[in-house]
N, C-alpha and C positions, 0 to 999 in steps of 0.2 A: 555241241560246241559251246564253251563258256569263254567269255571275253572280258577284259578290263580295258576301259578307255579313260584316258587322262585329258582333262581340259584345264590348262593352266592359265587362268585369267589374270587380269591386272591386280585385282584385290582378293580373289578367291581361287584356290587350287582345288579342283574336284576330281574324283575318280568314281566311275560308274561300272558296276558289274552287270553283265547281260547273260541270261541263261541260253539254252540251246534254241529256244523259240525267239530269241531276240528281245525278251522282256527285261526291263530294269528290275534287278533283284536286290541291289545294294547301291547306295550313294553315300559317299563321305566327302566332307569339305573341310578345308583348313585355310584360314586367312593368310593372305600374303601381304606383308607390310610394304608400303611405299614410303620412302623417305624424301624429304624436300630440304636438302642442306643449304640451299640458297633460293632466293626468289625466282620462280619460274622453273626450277629444276624438279625432276621426278626420277628417282633411282630405286633399284632393288638390289638386295644382297643376293648374288647368284647362288651361293651356297645354301642360303635359307630357302630359296625356291626349290632347289633339289631336295633338301631335307623334307619340305612339305610334300613333294611328290612321292618320296619313298614312304612317308607316313600314310598318305591316303591310299596308296596302292596296297600296302601291307594290310590296312584295315579292311579294304574290300576283299582282298584275297582270303582273309580270315572268314568272311561270310560265304565264300564260294564252296559249295559242297563237291566240286569236281575240279579236275585239272583245267588250267587256263590254256586255251588254244593260241591266243595272241594278245599282245598289248598294242593299243593304238593311241597316238599322242597328237593332240592339237593344243595350241597355245596362242597367247597374245602375239600380235605381229609388230613389224617395224622395230624401231629402237636400235640399240647397238650393244651386243653382248660379246665382249672381246675375251679371247682365251689365248694362252701361250702355246708353245710347242707341245707341252705335255697335256694340253686340254684344260688347264686350270685357269680360273678367272684372273685377269690382270687388274681388276677393279670392279666397282659396282656396275650393274647393267644400267644403261641410260635408256629411258622408256619412250614409247611412242608419243606420250603426251608431255614430254619435256620441252621447255621453251627457251633453253639457253642460246640456241642458234637462231632466235627470231630475227636478230639484226642481220645475220648473214642471208636469211631467206628474203628479208625485206630488200636488201641490196640486189639479190638475184632477180627479184620481181621487177624492180625499177629498171634494171639493165636489160630486161627481156629474156634472161636465162630460163626462168620458170616457164614462160610461154613456149620457148623453143624446145625445152625438154618435154613438155606435154605433147608436142607434135611427133615425138619419137616414141614415148612410152605410154601416153594416155593417162598420165598421173600428175596431179599438182604436187609440187615439192613443198612439204611443210617442215616445221622445225624438228619433228620427231622422226623424220626419215633418215636412213643411214647417210645419205649424201650430206645433209646439213650437219649431223652430229660429227661425222668424220672430218668435215671441214673445220668445225669448231675445235675438235681435238688437235688437228694439225696446227692450229694457231696457239692453243693454250696448254696442251699436254702431249708434246711429242714423245716424251719419255714413255708414256703408257703405250703409244702406238708402236714404238720401237720394241717394246717387250711383248707385243701381241703378234700371234701367228695367224689368227683367223677371227673374222667377225661373224657371229651367229645371231640368230633371233632366239626368242625364248624356246620355241619348239625345237630348234636346232641344238640348243644347249641341253635340253632334257634328252633328246635323242642321242647326243654324244655321251652323256652319262650312262645311258642304258646300254649302248652298243659299242662304245669306243670309236665310233665313226664321226668324222667332221663332215657335215652335210647340210644342204639347203634345199627345201622344197621349192618348186616353181612359184607357188603362191607367195612365199616369203621373198623370193628373188625378184618378183615382178616390179616392185617399185623400190628404188628409183632408177636402177641401172639396166633393166631388161627391155629389149625390144620385143613387144608381144607378138610381132609377126614372125620372128625367127625363134622366139623362146630362148634367146641367148643374150648375154650381156653385150651392150652396145659400146664400142670404143668411142663413138661420137658423144655419148652421155658422159663418160669419164672425162673426156676432153672439155666438154661444156662446163662441167663443175670444177675443172682443174684438179681432178682427183685421180689422175693416172697412177700416182704412187700408191693408191689404196687398193688397186685391183688385186694385188697379191693376197689381200685379206679375205676375199670373197670365195667361198666354196662354189663350185659349179652347180647350178640348179639340177635337181633330179626330177625327171619327168614322171608321169603317172605309172610307168612300168617298172620303176626302180625305187620303191618305197620301203622295202623290207630289209632288216638286218637282224642278227641274233643277239639275244641278251647275254652280256658278258658274265663271267663267273663272279666277279666282284659285285656287279649290280644284282645278280640272282641271289647272292647271299643276303644282301640288304633287303630284298623284297620277299624272300621266302618262296621263290619260284625256280623252276628248273633252268639251268644254263642252256642257252640256245633257243629259248622261247622266242618266236618271231615277234619283232617290234616293228610297227608300221608308223612311218612318218606321214601323218595326214596333213592336209592343207591347214594353214593357220586359221584362227578362230572364226573370222568373219566368213571365210569360204566354207569351213566345216559346218558352221551354223546354218548357212543357206542350204547345204545338202541335208542336214538333219531336219530342217523344216520342210524338206521336199521340194525346194526351189532348184530344180535341176534341168528343166526344159527351157528352151529359149522363150523369153518374155515373162517367165515367172519371177516374182519379186518377194522379198521379205524385209522386215525391219527388225533390227536387234535393239531392244530397249534395255541397254546395259550401261556400263561405264561410258561407252560411246553410244550415240544413236546412229546406227549404221543402216541406211536404206540401200538395197542392192538389187540389181536386175541382171538376169542371165542373158548373155548375148553370144552370137556366133559370128558377128561382124564387128570390126573395129572402126569407129569414126574418130579419127585423129585430127579432123579439120573443123569440128564444131567448137562450141564454147569450151574453154579450158576450165574444167571443174572435176572434182572427185578423183578417184584412182581406178586403174584397170588392173585386175588381178586374175591370174590363172585360177580357174574355179575348182579344179579337182575332177572335173568331168571332161574327158578328152574332146578337144575341139571347141571348148567354150570358155568364156571369160565372164567375170563379174564387172559390171560398172557399179562401183561402190562409192558411197558417200558417208564416210565415217567422221562424225563430228568429234570435237575435242571435249564436249560437255554433254553428258547424258543424265542418267539417274542420280549422279552426284548433285545435280541441280535440285532434284527433289529432296535429297538428304540435307542439302544446305538450307532449303526452305523450311524443312522440319526443325532444324536447329534455330533458325531465325524466329520461328513462331512458337518455339517451345513445345513441339509436339513429340509424341513417342515414336513415330515412324511414318512411313509412306501411306499406310492405310488411313491414319488419322488425317493426313493432308488430303487424301482423296475424299473423305467424308466432308471436310470443309469445302473443298472445291465443288462437290455435288450440291452443297447448300447455296452456292453462288450462282447467279443467273449467267447464261451464255453471254460472252462479251465482257464479263467481269466489271460491269458498270462503267465501261469506257476506259478501264485500266489495261494498258498494254505492257507486255514484258518481252524484252530481248534477252534470251537465255545464254549469252556468250560469256560464261563465267570462268572459263579456263584461263589461267595465267599465260598460256601459250597462244591465246587468241582463238581464231577459228580457221578450219581448213576445208570444211565442206558445208554447202556446195561452193562457197567462195573462200578465198584465201586472204586472211589479214591477221598477222601476228599481233596487231594492236587492238583487235576487236574486244569490246567489253560489254557486259550486260547492263541493263537499266530497266527500271519501271518508269513508264510514261503516262502522264495524266493523273497522277496520284493526288488525292485531295482528302480533306477531313471526312468526306462521305464514304470513303473506302475502309473496309474492315478486313479481318482475317480471311473471311470467305472469299472476298474479291481477290485478295493477294494469292490465295491458294489456286483459285480458278485461273488467274492470269498466268501462273507458273505452268500449269498443265497445258493451257492453250498456246503459250509461247513455244513450248517444246514440240507440240503437235504441229504447229505451223512450220517449224524447222523440218520436220519429217516431210510435210507436203512440199516444202521448198526443194528438198533433195530429190523427191520423186519427180518434180517438175524439171529439174536440171538433167535428169536422165534422158529426157525426151521420149520416154516409153510410157504408155498408159496401160498398166497391167489389168487383167480382169479381176485379180484378187491380190491381197497383201497378207502374207503370213507373218505373224508376230511371235517373237520369242524374247528371252531375257527376263530378268526379274520384274521389269515394269509391266510385262504382259499379264501379270496376275491381277491387275487393276481393271475391273469391269468398266469403270468410268473412263479410263484412258482408252480402252479398246473401242468403246462407242465413240469417243471423241475423235480417234484416228479415222474411224469409218466415216464420220460426218465431215471432217476437215478435208480428207482426201477424196471423198465421194466414191470410195472403193469398198467392196465387201472384204471383211477382215476375218481371218482364222487365227487360232492360237494352237501351237503344238501341244500335244498331251504329254510329251516327255518332260521330266523334271530338268534334264540337262540336254539341251538341243545340240550344242556343240559336240558333246560326247557322242550323241546319236550319229552325227555326221561322221565323226572319226570311226565309229563302228561300221557304218555303211562303206566307207572307203576301205577299211580294213578287210571287210568281206571280199571285196573285189581284188585287193592286193594279194590276198592269200589264196585266191582261187575258189572261195566259197560262194561267190555270186558272179554272174556273167557281166553285169554292168552296174554302175551307180544308179542309173535310172530304174533298172529292175529291182535293185535292193530297196530303193526309196518307195517304189510302189508296194512292196511287200511289208515294209516295217514302219513307215511314217503314218502316224495317226493324228488327225486334227480335231479340234473342238467344233461345236456348231458355229455356223456363220453368224457374224454380226453385220447387219445391213445398215448402210447409211440412211439417215433421216433426210428426205429431200429438202425440208424447210431448213434444217440445220446446215446442210451442205451449201445452200444458197447464202445463208448468213455468213458462213465461214469463208466462202469465196470472196465476199466483199472485204472481210477482215484480213484475208491474205494480201490483197492489194494494199491495204493500209499498212500492214506489217512491213512490206517491202519498202514503202515510202518512208516509214518511220526509221527503218534501218539505214536507208540512204542518208536521211537527214542527220542521224546521229553519228554516222561514220566520219563526218567532217570533224567531229570533236574528239575522235579517238587519238590522233597524234597529240593534241593539246593535253589530254588526260595522261598520255604516256610521259610527257615532260614532267607532269606533276609527280609521277612515280619515280622519276629519275631514269627512265628507260631511254 
């Protein structure tokens, strides 16, 4: 059995080829451009994303020495990818980290709508969710909505290009309109957001037993593969990555160190009465959900720090941080750099980052150390918001390559840390789901036991954990104190 899996991320489109034993034999990547035509906006050209997918799949297919048994697709989630009756885009995709609807979300928060919605779907409404974007379009671009026949996510868009079918996976449908108890869209949520008119745009979610369709002749010609090749719609990237990291059993956890820092826990019971935080997503494992905390800012913060300090890349920033002492000489960093504010574990579209305690005594080493520590304290904050204390934390994403960061995460969270051995963990998750969907494996859990491989454990240092436990309390206090200034700073930006 030979398989090609696509993982269409926000900034990089990847394809991975697996041989009959499930080993990675080919990986290709192509950058995906994100445009920001106005402050706070984040968009992608849907045609360019499809072109990138065809390119990486063709390249991997060229490496494969045998026929392809199936293609499996995972991709970035949320956002708004609108198409017309013919399945063609009616404009650019509006992405999950777009902030144009921040004012709408702020009004919903103040009026209690966000809180009431969480009690139905277990997800905080942020500006990049379809409810907020559709509401914004309803006010500012009715013409585009009138020309649109369906609202997809990135994975649904790619699946439609491959198979000709307009579809939505349960993971993509989970937030903001699905009731996780029924796994169906909730009329109460449409009413709450005053979006009853938008229900016509949403494809019905497909459950775990209805993931497969055939490759069309047109797509087959583009990819150089046989028409009818099975195409699997895997869960969207945060769920696929959890599966690829082997976090499939109740209580297992993983953190994605990517464009988002996403810490997620597998659960089989829903708590809709606790503190409103994070999102609840169908996991791709029957009967289970993810309590997920995807931040708006992840490794982009590290890239920003590299530019700020004139460094060649994240490895150099890590070397600088290693030269700085724990605690960064009293320099604290709030890493809320996204123009959309923050959504996990708290929701505030006005949130902004800052260095606190800066003096002439601080140099590049302390700045670098504070950046890594601030990001890691956010991971701990998300883990604490989940209410679950996992035995271990599995790391993946580009940031997991940093030995310094892996140790820092172990120390700050007080949890044993593992790293996946796969180059592309989301694609591995799509592979495992594809095995089950095509009948080649009995269950996701069984497939994970057979195919997921982890690195050696990184154990927390007890002294470091004690130090960072105190720093975490300080971090929360500093954030609370600074939050009072965020509306004032927003006025300065004209927001």
